[in-house]
N, C-alpha and C positions, 0 to 999 in steps of 0.2 A: 337886472337888465331886461329889456323888452326886445321883441323880435326886430323892431325898427333899429335899435342900437346894434344888434348883432349884424344886421344888414350893412350898416355904415362901417362897422369894424372890418367886415369881410372885404368891403370895397377898398379900404386902406391897405389890406393885405394882398391886393392884386386880383381879387375875385370879381367877376362880372355878374351882377345880380339881376334877377327878373322874377316876376310873379306870374304864375300860369293862369289859365282861364277860370280856375275855381278859387284862386286866392292863395295857393300854396307858394311858399318862398323857395327859390333855388338860386344857386350860384355856380358859375363855371370858372374853372381855373385852367388856363391853357399852358401845357408843358410842350416842349419841342415836338414830341411824338404822340401826345395823347391829351385828352380833355377829361378833367375831373368834374363831375357834376354832383353837387351837394344839395339835397333837399333838407330843409331845416325848419325848426320852430321851437319856441319856448312856451311852456305851459306850467301852470301851478299844479303841484303834486303834493297835496296836504299842506304842510308848512314850508315845503321846499319848492325850488324851481327846478325844472327839468329841461335841458337842452337836448333835443333829439335830432339826429341827422342820418339820412340815408345817403350812401355814397355809391356812385357808379363810375366806371371808366370807359372811355370810348376813344375813337380817333376822329380826326377831321374827316377822314374818308367814310366813317360810318353815318355821315349825313345822307347816305344813300336811301335810308328809310324814308326820308322826306321826299326824295325824288319819286319813290314808288307810291307812297301814301301822302298826298299833300296835307292831310290833317294831322300827320305825325309830328312829334317834337323834332327839333333840329337834330339832336344827337341821340342815336339809339344806343343804349348801354350794351357794350360787349361783355362787361363783367359787372356784377352787382355784389356788393359786400353783403354776405349772408346776414350778419347782425349789424345793424347800424350803430352809430355812436350814440351813447347816452350818458349824460352827466346829470346826476341828481344831487343837488347840494342846497344849503340854505339860500344861497344867492349865486346866480351865474355871473361870472366876472369876465373881464377881458382875457384873462389867462385861460379860462375854459374855451373860449372861442378860438384863441390862438392855437391851443393844443388840438382842438377839433380840426382846424385848418391843416396844421402840420401832419397830424395822423392821417387825414384823408389823402393828402398829397403823397405821403410815404406809401400808403397802401396801394394807391393807383400806380405808382412807379414800379411796384413789385409784381404787378400783374402781367401775365403773358397774353397780350392782346392778339398775337398771331394765332395762338392755339384757340383762343375764344372765337375768332373769326372762322376758323376751320370747324369748330364745334357747331357753330350756327349753320354753316353750310351743310353739315351732316344731319341736321334735324329732319325728321320725317315731314312729309307734306301735310299730314293731319295733326301737326303740333297745335296745341290750343293757344288761345290768347293772341298776343302780338308776335309770337314766335314765327309765324309764317312770313311776316314782313322782314324780320331779322334774317330768316333763311334766304329769302329772295335777295336781299341786299348783300348778304355774304357771298352768294354765288356770283353776283355782279362784280363785287369788289375783287373776288378771286379770279375773275375772267372766264368763268364757266358759261360762256355764251351758248355752247352746244346744248347744255342741259336746260337752260332757260328757253331756248328755241323749241326743245322737246316739250316743255311745259306749254308753250304758246300753241304749238300744233295740237296738243292734247285738248286744250281748252276750246280751240276752234272746232275740234271733232266732237265736243260735248262731254269729254271726260275731264272732270275737275280734279282728278288725282287725289281726292281726299282732302283738299284744301278747305278750310273753314269757309262759311258762306260769304263773309265780307270780302274775301279775296276774289275779285272778278277778273275777267279777261283784260280789263283796262289796267289792273295792277300788273299783270304779267307783261302786257305790251309796254308799259312804262319801265318795267325792270329790264326788258330786252333792250329798249332804247338807251337806258342808263348804262348798261353793260357795254353796248356797242360804242357809246361815247367814250367810256373809260378805255376800251381797247384801242380806239383810234388815237388817243393821247399817248398810248404806249407806255 
């Protein structure tokens, strides 16, 4: 099987597929209360084929990262599977893809996304990588407008609170605005 065939099969199984800006393949599966995101690919591994897939789970609400950082992917993963799926066999078949789909959905359904959201909100402001965006989005989603306004006032006073350099006052302002919009919806 080739990656293109995996993509077509995932579509028939109800996944929505897309390719990111660097050509990596992804599929989203929408459950009533969460979104499963599957990054996948097939490669030759010696005489065998290998289907690799990274799995994350998020919610429709976790699109807050996009509101804060317009360059961010639509769904920020609340939970990432520590070890992705990997099938290494002489030939990847439809059954392997179906099993990867079923296993990914089952894993996502078993995750405590509320706890993951609270964990992101508890991250320190000096967390590395993309975590500061997740931290800000989690605070907004949890309705902690007071803490976000404290961040905003600190940035205005010149205190970056240890945030990584790419988090600018504009990020904080967009987060406060996003949180206030959510609070107004009740």
